[in-house]
C-alpha positions, 0 to 999 in steps of 0.5 A, a space after each residue: 641618576 642612578 646605575 645598576 649592573 649587568 646580570 650574569 652575561 654567561 646564563 643569559 647568552 646561553 639562554 639565548 642560544 637555547 630558547 631563541 624564542 625568547 628574544 624579545 623577552 629577553 632584550 625587554 628583560 634587559 632594558 632596566 640594566 646597566 653595563 658595568 666598565 671596565 677599568 678606566 671606562 666611565 659608567 653609561 646612562 640608559 639610553 632609551 634609543 639603544 635597546 637591549 637585544 641579547 638574544 638576536 647579538 647572541 644568535 649572531 654570534 653563535 653563526 659567525 662562530 659557525 661559519 668560521 670554525 668546526 664545532 668544537 672549536 666554536 664551542 670553545 670559542 663560545 665558552 671563551 667569549 661567555 667566560 670573558 663576560 662572565 670576568 668583565 661584565 657588572 653585576 644584576 643588581 635589581 632596580 625595585 625599590 624591594 630589591 634595594 630594602 634592607 632590613 632595618 633591624 640589621 642596618 641598625 644592629 651598630 646600636 647594641 654595643 652603644 646600647 650595652 655601654 649605656 647600660 654599664 654607664 647606667 651601672 657605674 651611675 647606680 653605684 656611685 649613687 649608693 655609695 654617696 647616700 651611703 656615705 652622706 648618711 653615716 657622716 652626717 649621722 652617725 658623726 654629726 659632721 657640720 663640715 662641707 668640702 670633706 666629712 668623717 665616714 670613719 674614725 678609728 685605727 690608721 692602719 684601717 682608715 689607710 686600707 679602707 682608702 686603698 681598696 677604695 682608691 681601687 674600686 673608684 679606678 675600676 669604675 673610672 675605667 668602665 666610663 672611660 672605656 664605654 665613652 671610648 665605645 661609643 665616640 668611635 660610634 660617633 666618629 664611625 661613617 656609614 656607607 652613604 657618609 664614605 661615598 659622598 667623601 670619595 665622590 669629593 676626593 677623600 676619604 674617611 677611616 674606618 674602625 678606629 676613631 677619628 675626629 677627621 670624620 665628622 666633616 661628613 658624619 655631622 658637626 652635631 655629632 662631634 659636639 655630642 663626641 666633645 661632651 663625651 670626651 669632656 665627661 669622661 676624660 677628667 673623671 679619674 682627675 675629680 673622683 680620686 679626690 672623694 676619698 682620702 685619709 687624714 692621719 692623727 698627729 699625737 705628740 707624747 711626752 718622754 720622761 727618764 725614771 728610775 728603774 726600781 723606784 717610788 713613783 708617788 714621789 713625785 708632786 702631783 702637780 709636776 704629774 698634772 702639769 706635765 702629762 695633764 694626769 692625775 698622780 694616781 691616773 699615772 701610777 694606775 697607768 704604770 702598773 697595769 697593761 697600758 704600758 709596754 715595757 721595751 728594751 734599748 734595742 727595741 725602744 729605738 726601733 720603735 720610736 726612731 721613726 717620723 710617725 708613730 700611731 697609738 703611742 703616748 707616754 715614753 718612760 725611759 728607765 735608768 738605773 742611775 737615779 733613785 739616790 734622792 727624792 727626784 725621782 722623775 726627770 723629764 726628756 721633752 717631747 717627740 712628734 707633735 705639730 708640725 708647723 711647730 717644730 724647726 726645719 731640718 727637726 725630726 721627731 726624735 731627736 730627744 734620743 739624739 741629745 745624749 750621744 755624742 759625735 753625731 751629725 744627724 739624729 738617726 737610729 741606726 747609728 746609735 749603740 743600745 749598750 750605750 744610749 743615753 738621754 739628755 733630761 731635766 728634773 720633772 720638778 725644782 726647788 725654788 726658793 721664795 723671799 718674803 720682804 717689808 717694803 714701804 708700799 707693803 711686803 712683796 715675795 719674790 725669787 730670783 726670777 720674778 725680783 725684777 717684777 716686783 721689786 720697789 727698787 729695781 728701777 730707781 737709782 740708789 741714794 746712799 740714805 736709800 738702805 731699804 733698797 741697798 738691803 733688798 739688792 744684796 739679798 737677791 745678788 745672795 739668792 740668785 747665787 744660793 738657793 739653800 734655805 739654811 745658807 740664805 737664814 744664816 746670812 739673813 741673821 748676820 747683822 753685818 750683812 745689813 744697813 737696817 739688821 731689822 729689816 733683814 729680821 722680818 724677812 722670812 725664806 721659804 723652799 717649795 717645789 715647782 714643776 720644770 714643765 710649768 716654768 717659763 725659764 730653763 731648767 736648772 740643770 740638765 744631766 744625762 742618764 743610761 737608758 736601760 730599756 722604756 716604759 712605751 703607753 698605748 693610746 686609741 688611734 684617732 685617724 679619719 678616712 673623710 669623704 668629699 660631698 661636693 666632688 661626689 655630686 661632681 662626679 655624679 654630675 658627669 655620670 649624668 652626662 655619659 649616660 645621656 650622651 650614650 643614651 643619644 649615640 644608641 639612638 642615632 638614625 643613622 643606618 649602615 654604619 660602617 664600625 668594624 673592618 668587616 662592615 666596610 669589606 662587606 658594603 664594599 663587596 655588595 656595592 663595590 665603589 667605582 671611584 677605586 675600580 682598577 686600583 686594586 694595589 692602592 694603600 693608605 700611603 699611596 692615598 694618603 700621599 696624594 689626592 684620591 681622585 684629580 677632578 671630577 672629569 677625570 675620576 671616572 675617564 683616567 686609565 689607571 696604572 697597574 701596580 706592582 705588589 709592596 714589599 711587607 711592611 711591619 705592623 708599626 706602618 699602620 699608625 699615624 706617626 703623630 700617636 706614637 709622638 704623643 705616647 713617646 713625649 708623655 712617657 719621658 715627660 712622667 719618667 722627668 716628673 718621676 726622677 724629680 720627686 725622687 730627688 726630693 725623697 733623697 734629700 734634695 731640699 725641695 720637699 718639707 719633710 717626711 709626711 707620716 702614716 701615708 706608707 706601707 711602711 713609714 718607720 723605714 725607707 720609702 715612706 711618704 713625704 710632703 712635696 707642698 703644704 699649707 695651712 689655709 682652711 678655705 675650701 678653694 684652696 684645698 679643692 685646688 691641692 686635690 686636684 693638683 694631686 690628680 693631675 697624673 690621672 689626666 696623663 694616664 687617662 690620655 695615654 689610654 686612649 693613644 694606646 688603645 688607637 696604637 692597639 686597634 691600628 695596628 690589630 686591625 690592620 693584622 685582621 685585614 692582612 690576614 684575609 690575604 692568608 686564610 679564607 675567613 668569615 668577615 666580622 661584622 656589626 650583624 652578621 648574615 649568611 656564613 658573618 660572624 659578629 663580636 661585641 668589640 669594634 676592632 680591639 679584641 678581648 685578648 688585647 682590649 681586657 688586658 689594656 683596661 686592666 693595665 690601666 686600672 692598675 696605673 691610675 690606681 698606682 697613681 692615686 698611691 704615689 702622689 695624693 692629697 693628705 691631712 694632718 690632724 695633729 694632737 699636744 701630748 696632754 689630748 688638746 687638738 691642735 687646730 691652728 696646726 692642720 695642714 693639707 699636703 701633696 703627699 708622695 710616695 716613691 715605692 707606688 711611684 717606682 712600680 708605676 714607671 716601671 709598669 708604663 715602661 713595661 707597656 711601651 716596651 711591650 708595644 713597641 715590640 709587638 708594632 715590630 711583627 711583620 705582617 704575614 703577606 705583601 697585601 696592601 696596607 690599606 689599614 683603617 683607610 676606606 678609599 685602601 679598602 673600597 680599591 680592594 673590593 672588587 669581586 668578579 661580577 658572578 660573585 654575588 654573594 662575596 659578603 655574605 661567605 667566607 672571603 679570600 683576599 689574592 689574584 682573582 683566578 676566572 674561567 675566561 682567562 683559565 680557558 685563554 691560558 689553557 688555549 694558549 698552552 695548545 696554540 689555540 690563543 690564535 682561535 680564541 682572538 680571532 673569534 672575537 676579532 670576528 665576534 667584534 667586526 660582525 656587531 658593528 656591521 648589524 649596529 649594536 653598540 652593546 654587544 660591541 663594548 662587550 666584545 672589546 671589553 672582553 679583548 682589552 681583558 685577553 690583551 692585559 692578561 697576555 701583557 701579565 696584567 691581573 686583578 686583585 680582590 676580596 672574594 669568596 671564588 678561588 683565588 692564587 696568591 700575587 706574584 711580586 712580579 706580576 703588575 695588577 690593576 
């Protein structure tokens, strides 16, 4: 059953009065019309037995007014009656199908934004494909990698690899932000209802959300669209988690050898084998590098500042220069190693502990506590003298020294007996060389017959002194000494850091991008018409076709509708009398936001803050961490360098991928926060835009403008808020990727060998980006909270995104047919009828107006004209409400006045 509005009653009455010959045609033209009821009165169906006789009734009313008063009074009364009809009758909307047909392009103009989002998603997909192809060609082409989980795309300087990783992560987060924003736009398009969906909801006593994303809308929008919405959400929300693991940097950790040598001396006196054993270099290569630019000379202070760090890229052998050497043939001493495979080091030790072994009174090795003027290091000889003994036995001759006697002696495991002179003499010789390594003293001891049971055996024993490299000897060096440092020589070696690319993760990202593009393409080709995306779309639709469910409730707000049923039952929906209401108090912006969203935002903020504080406890030495993580901070030589929270030595792809995803869990929190902040800002700014119509007359912002309407690509979040919001979250995502990250340490021994069994995959944490991220997140929360404390500029009811509240404010005067296409303002409607009534009342003419309506009512009832009687009754009701102080507020293109808080409205 269809209902239509009445035409302009004032014009029809005037036409009937001026052209009485056209009464029949006027009555015929009105047979297809339907009255628009006053607030609280039901619709009436067309009655074929009750024809419209507009011209006849007009003539009757004119005759009654002529008999009752003078011509002037009749003229005023007729004007008053016509104005009442104008104010309270319905509008003329044709029943013809072509009059109800709306241009298809206009009805589906909302797809422009969805198509734009699809194009942007395609660009992101194309960029990702190009990056993946270039990285794959470089990794498997130039470096001929055979690894699967990650492959190198750059090898060289650590600063270059770190800078590339930082820059690429920023690009990654920009692309991910575009994906997130475009997905959010299409998700809002999917959840936005059409006018038909809204009408169904209102008829069932509920309401829908307009201008914001809402899952509850899908009850009327359709569950197929809900499925598409969920796929979009699940393919965009984790994009930051996965995408940030595509690129990561690995750091080469080089062990370095520390030697002590005279400031001035002849290094050629060092044994060649000892140089090869200690440095894996030939003696000639070592001497050549010492005299060329491979070594950099540093003062004691420069040496301490340079090497008192947990990680030092590009440094090889370190030679500590001292003035305490040079008086004997042993010119180079060994002071140990620095850095190196981290698993090989004892927990709690630092990479530069060698620097503090000669210091007294230091509880912990710290470069700041070392006095460069009195810096001393401890070292042992690079080569030592060993005494080898060759002696005859019953089974042939054996050669031994004090360290190998137990292994080669035939007498060691056998009990000594009186006649066993050989074992007694060998035991005597072993005890002597254990205390004395001087070859002259040993020779004299062998030649003294009184020392032996068998002097002939002693004469056959020979002794030989040889030089042996301390580094190759498994036992502790014979002695250590302390030397005062006069400077150092630092060797510069090529760095070997890597920028690595994860091909499986890149394929997963491309898969998510493809799913995103497909979902957006389907969204953009949705067959729905008249989708209410913006609040302007809703106002325009309700002004063009007012909703009878909300008639007479012009001050309805979201809180009114939210706290009690929109309607009670189908029987009372149109018949109940709506009680007029007063203007509400001014509200603040935060009242337009769902409280649950505020709770979640605050909870996520404090959870993130607690996690950051816990990580900083690790940084400041609470003992939970696993030490410094080398090479992953802007200033790794000082405080604030990255630390390793958790490390694993597993080479299984499953373990490495799990650690990669764990490192990017903060990205999920930030992505959820983006959706929440977007919704909060959208709700507040949507309400502010809606409230602004009570302050200034403005054009409606719609999806497809008509008349004087305007259009923007954004839905409810203006660019001046939307673009900064995206920029802030891009920075937050990037800072999170720099704060908590996946890292690999690839250790090398000082001789250049790869320590592959000590390759570590770590969950790294860098405090400086974390502090900046927490600060930015705090400022974001404070800024939005401060914005939410703003007051709305008027006392207009806060409808927000509530379709019922919006529709209740869209019942303009019946002669304001084109309000949707003109600049509109919300306020108290000032009609000609009510204005004339006020003027007559001021001049003592109220009785004339009421008597005119009373006589018209009596005459029409006597003639049996029910339709005219209803109209006159409506006019009298309107005047009664006016005299009782009851008025009506609405969006309209006509003049309005500011509603009064002391007045009742309906």
